[in-house]
C-alpha positions in Angstrom: -37.3 -33.0 -30.0 -39.4 -30.0 -31.7 -39.4 -26.4 -30.5 -42.4 -26.7 -28.3 -41.7 -30.3 -26.7 -37.8 -28.7 -25.7 -39.6 -25.7 -24.1 -42.2 -27.4 -22.3 -39.3 -29.6 -20.7 -36.8 -26.8 -19.8 -37.9 -23.3 -20.2 -41.9 -23.1 -19.5 -41.5 -24.7 -16.0 -39.4 -22.0 -14.9 -42.0 -19.3 -16.0 -45.2 -17.9 -14.4 -48.4 -19.6 -15.4 -49.6 -16.7 -17.4 -46.4 -16.2 -19.1 -45.8 -19.9 -20.1 -49.5 -20.0 -21.7 -48.9 -17.0 -23.6 -45.8 -19.0 -25.1 -48.1 -21.9 -25.9 -50.2 -19.8 -28.0 -47.4 -18.4 -30.3 -47.5 -19.7 -33.6 -45.2 -22.5 -33.6 -43.6 -21.4 -37.0 -42.8 -18.4 -34.9 -41.6 -19.9 -31.9 -39.2 -22.1 -33.7 -37.3 -19.1 -34.8 -36.7 -17.7 -31.2 -33.7 -17.2 -30.1 -34.8 -15.0 -26.7 -37.4 -14.4 -24.3 -37.2 -10.7 -23.0 -39.0 -9.9 -19.4 -39.0 -6.1 -18.6 -40.6 -4.5 -15.7 -43.5 -2.7 -17.0 -42.5 -3.3 -20.3 -43.7 -5.5 -23.3 -42.6 -9.4 -23.4 -40.6 -9.3 -26.4 -39.5 -12.7 -28.4 -36.2 -12.3 -29.9 -35.9 -13.4 -33.5 -32.0 -13.1 -34.2 -31.5 -9.6 -35.0 -34.9 -8.5 -34.5 -37.6 -9.0 -32.2 -41.6 -9.1 -32.0 -43.8 -7.9 -28.9 -46.6 -10.5 -28.0 -50.3 -10.1 -27.0 -51.7 -12.0 -24.0 -52.9 -14.7 -26.6 -49.2 -15.2 -27.9 -50.0 -13.5 -31.0 -47.4 -11.1 -32.3 -48.2 -7.3 -32.6 -46.5 -4.4 -33.7 -48.9 -1.7 -31.3 -47.5 -1.6 -27.7 -50.8 -0.9 -26.0 -52.0 -5.0 -27.5 -48.9 -6.5 -26.1 -48.6 -8.1 -22.7 -46.8 -5.7 -20.1 -44.5 -7.6 -17.7 -44.9 -6.8 -14.1 -42.4 -7.1 -11.0 -43.9 -10.1 -9.9 -43.4 -11.8 -13.2 -39.6 -11.9 -12.7 -39.6 -12.5 -9.2 -41.8 -15.6 -9.9 -39.5 -16.9 -12.5 -36.4 -16.4 -10.3 -38.2 -18.1 -7.4 -39.2 -21.1 -9.9 -35.4 -21.1 -11.4 -34.0 -21.4 -7.9 -36.6 -23.4 -6.3 -37.2 -20.9 -3.3 -33.5 -20.8 -2.9 -31.8 -18.0 -4.5 -28.9 -18.2 -1.9 -27.7 -21.3 -3.8 -27.2 -19.1 -6.9 -25.4 -16.4 -5.0 -21.8 -16.9 -7.3 -24.3 -17.0 -10.5 -25.9 -13.9 -9.7 -23.0 -12.4 -9.2 -22.1 -13.0 -12.9 -25.3 -11.6 -13.8 -27.0 -14.7 -15.4 -28.1 -18.2 -14.3 -27.8 -21.2 -16.5 -31.2 -23.6 -16.3 -31.9 -26.9 -17.6 -31.1 -27.3 -21.6 -28.6 -24.9 -21.6 -30.5 -21.7 -21.8 -29.1 -18.9 -20.2 -31.0 -16.3 -18.0 -29.1 -12.8 -18.3 -30.5 -10.8 -15.4 -29.9 -6.7 -14.7 -31.2 -4.5 -12.1 -29.9 -2.9 -8.7 -26.3 -4.1 -8.2 -24.8 -4.3 -4.7 -21.2 -3.1 -4.9 -18.4 -3.3 -1.6 -15.0 -2.6 -2.3 -15.5 -1.9 -6.1 -16.6 -5.6 -6.4 -20.1 -7.1 -7.2 -21.5 -8.5 -4.4 -25.1 -9.4 -5.3 -27.7 -8.5 -7.8 -30.9 -7.6 -6.1 -34.1 -6.3 -7.6 -33.8 -7.7 -10.8 -35.7 -5.8 -13.3 -34.5 -7.2 -16.9 -34.7 -10.6 -17.4 -33.1 -12.4 -20.9 -33.6 -16.0 -21.6 -31.4 -17.0 -24.3 -32.6 -20.3 -26.1 -29.8 -22.8 -26.7 -30.3 -24.9 -29.8 -29.2 -28.4 -30.8 -28.7 -28.2 -34.4 -27.2 -31.6 -35.8 -25.4 -31.1 -38.9 -25.0 -27.2 -38.9 -21.0 -27.6 -39.0 -21.1 -30.0 -42.3 -19.8 -27.3 -44.4 -17.1 -26.2 -42.0 -15.9 -29.7 -41.0 -13.5 -30.0 -44.3 -11.9 -26.9 -43.1 -11.1 -28.0 -39.9 -10.2 -31.5 -40.8 -7.3 -32.0 -43.3 -7.4 -35.0 -45.9 -4.3 -36.7 -43.9 -7.0 -36.6 -40.9 -5.1 -33.6 -39.4 -6.9 -31.7 -37.1 -6.4 -27.8 -37.4 -6.6 -25.5 -34.0 -9.8 -23.0 -34.4 -10.8 -19.9 -33.3 -14.6 -18.9 -33.9 -15.0 -15.5 -34.1 -18.5 -14.0 -33.8 -20.7 -11.2 -32.0 -23.3 -12.0 -29.7 -26.2 -13.9 -30.9 -24.9 -15.0 -34.1 -25.0 -18.9 -33.2 -21.4 -19.6 -32.4 -22.4 -21.9 -29.2 -24.7 -23.9 -31.5 -21.9 -24.3 -34.3 -19.5 -25.0 -31.4 -21.7 -28.0 -29.9 -21.9 -29.7 -33.6 -18.2 -29.3 -34.0 -17.8 -31.3 -30.9 -20.3 -33.8 -31.5 -18.6 -34.7 -35.2 -15.2 -34.4 -33.7 -16.2 -37.1 -31.0 -18.4 -39.4 -33.3 -16.3 -39.3 -36.4 -17.1 -37.7 -40.1 -17.5 -40.4 -42.5 -17.6 -38.2 -45.4 -14.1 -37.2 -44.7 -12.8 -40.8 -43.4 -12.3 -39.3 -39.6 -12.8 -41.9 -37.2 -13.3 -39.4 -34.2 -11.0 -38.6 -31.3 -11.2 -37.8 -27.6 -12.6 -34.4 -26.4 -12.3 -32.5 -23.9 -15.1 -29.7 -23.2 -14.7 -26.9 -20.2 -18.3 -25.5 -20.0 -18.1 -22.9 -17.7 -21.3 -21.6 -18.2 -23.3 -24.7 -18.6 -24.7 -23.9 -22.2 -22.7 -26.0 -24.5 -23.3 -29.5 -23.1 -26.2 -28.4 -20.9 -25.2 -31.2 -18.1 -27.8 -32.0 -15.4 -25.9 -33.7 -12.3 -22.5 -33.4 -14.6 -24.2 -35.6 -17.4 -24.2 -33.8 -20.7 -28.1 -33.5 -21.8 -27.1 -32.5 -25.4 -25.7 -35.1 -27.8 -21.9 -34.5 -27.8 -20.9 -37.8 -29.2 -19.1 -40.8 -27.5 -15.7 -39.5 -26.7 -16.5 -36.2 -25.0 -15.1 -35.3 -21.3 -17.2 -32.7 -19.9 -16.0 -30.2 -16.8 -19.6 -28.3 -16.1 -19.2 -25.0 -14.6 -15.6 -24.9 -14.1 -13.3 -21.7 -15.1 -11.8 -21.9 -18.6 -8.3 -21.6 -17.4 -8.5 -24.2 -14.6 -10.3 -26.4 -16.6 -8.3 -26.5 -19.4 -5.6 -27.7 -17.6 -7.4 -30.1 -15.5 -8.2 -31.9 -18.8 -4.5 -31.6 -20.2 -3.3 -33.3 -17.2 -5.6 -35.8 -16.2 -8.0 -37.0 -19.3 -5.5 -37.1 -22.2 -7.7 -35.4 -24.7 -7.0 -34.7 -28.5 -8.8 -31.9 -28.7 -10.0 -29.4 -26.3 -13.0 -27.1 -26.3 -14.2 -24.0 -25.0 -16.1 -21.0 -24.9 -15.5 -17.5 -25.1 -12.1 -16.5 -24.5 -11.0 -13.4 -22.8 -8.7 -13.1 -19.3 -4.9 -13.5 -19.5 -5.1 -16.8 -17.7 -7.6 -18.2 -20.8 -4.9 -17.1 -23.1 -1.9 -18.9 -20.8 -3.9 -22.1 -20.5 -4.6 -22.0 -24.6 -0.7 -21.7 -25.1 -0.1 -24.8 -22.5 -2.3 -26.9 -24.2 -1.2 -26.1 -27.8 2.6 -26.5 -26.6 1.5 -30.2 -25.6 0.4 -31.0 -29.0 -3.4 -30.9 -28.2 -5.8 -29.2 -30.8 -7.8 -26.3 -29.2 -11.2 -25.1 -30.8 -12.7 -22.0 -28.7 -14.7 -19.1 -29.6 -14.5 -15.3 -28.9 -16.8 -12.4 -29.2 -15.8 -10.1 -32.1 -16.7 -9.1 -35.9 -13.2 -9.6 -37.5 -9.6 -10.9 -37.0 -8.2 -7.1 -36.8 -10.1 -6.2 -34.0 -9.8 -9.3 -32.0 -5.8 -8.8 -32.6 -5.8 -5.4 -30.7 -7.4 -7.0 -27.3 -5.1 -8.1 -24.9 -4.3 -11.6 -24.1 -6.5 -13.1 -27.1 -5.0 -10.4 -29.2 -1.5 -12.2 -28.6 -2.9 -15.6 -29.5 -3.5 -14.0 -32.8 -0.4 -11.9 -33.3 1.7 -15.1 -32.5 -0.1 -17.5 -34.9 -1.3 -20.1 -32.2 -4.3 -21.0 -34.3 -4.6 -22.6 -38.1 -7.8 -21.3 -38.5 -10.5 -18.1 -38.1 -14.0 -18.9 -38.6 -16.0 -15.4 -38.9 -19.9 -15.7 -38.0 -22.7 -13.3 -38.6 -26.5 -13.1 -38.4 -27.0 -12.1 -41.9 -28.9 -13.4 -43.7 -29.5 -15.7 -40.7 -28.4 -16.5 -37.3 -25.4 -18.9 -37.8 -23.9 -17.9 -41.0 -20.5 -18.5 -41.8 -19.2 -15.9 -43.5 -15.5 -16.6 -43.8 -12.9 -19.3 -43.0 -9.4 -18.1 -42.8 -5.9 -20.0 -42.9 -4.0 -18.5 -40.1 -0.5 -19.0 -41.6 -0.6 -16.8 -44.7 -4.2 -14.9 -44.4 -5.6 -17.1 -47.2 -9.6 -17.2 -47.6 -10.5 -20.6 -47.7 -14.2 -20.3 -48.1 -16.5 -17.1 -48.1 -20.3 -17.1 -47.9 -22.0 -16.9 -51.5 -24.7 -14.3 -51.2 -27.9 -15.4 -49.3 -26.4 -18.7 -48.2 -27.9 -19.8 -44.9 -25.5 -22.4 -43.3 -26.7 -22.9 -39.5 -29.5 -21.2 -37.5 
């Protein structure tokens, strides 16, 4: 399915007619590069292109002149929220507290605006004035260069931590890693294993009524919308996974669940926001996983020269660099 077809099925139906029509006018080659759609009250509509963005005219053409760009109004954001929620925003109360809603296709709609706080806790988000639709992509084969470092010659799987700043393609890469672990990799004589996925933000599998809409292969069990720590332990105890996968580690309970899975002999593949191992090692909880050598491999991602570039693969045991990106090599995007 090409970019236009995918957006027609998932994103355009939750946008006001004017903005959907505008996006249909974007040159296909430009739209295929899009990673975000940003709406801000009284500001130009922006199409994110990895590390850069472009303003769009009412006809969908890129422009560098603000006066030519389509200017979003408050009604655009209200209508978008109404379409996403089917006029039942109360049903998304918990998601709104977290500042995002995940829609069909695994696209995450981030929100900012006026926050209601009670006793130091966020109770609600009202008067949304900014919206960032992060476009999920399924890029089959983007993990091909990485798989020989995650699967040993004897078929051994290595627990792996993907380290990446935001918007560098880690979720896209993680999705393809899951597909290949589940389906098998013929070139590596690897037949595939049982994979358990905790998809807390509904981005990786893009489940609809609990059924993945992304191709994750034939051996994946998904807990959709489940907190990471609880989900990892649930899958560990009930589904006999050989590999457990989750996204964006951060809390103490996440790290504790990872340790319990590894103690049980289950391989873990996870991601964390960051730029390098040294920075992650200084953080609470996740830093302890690194300092105590819980993972076998570290994979560093960047958006240079393009989103989804694998910069480095490191063996955790001795710090050896197993792979370093040659200049200007595009790996995934």
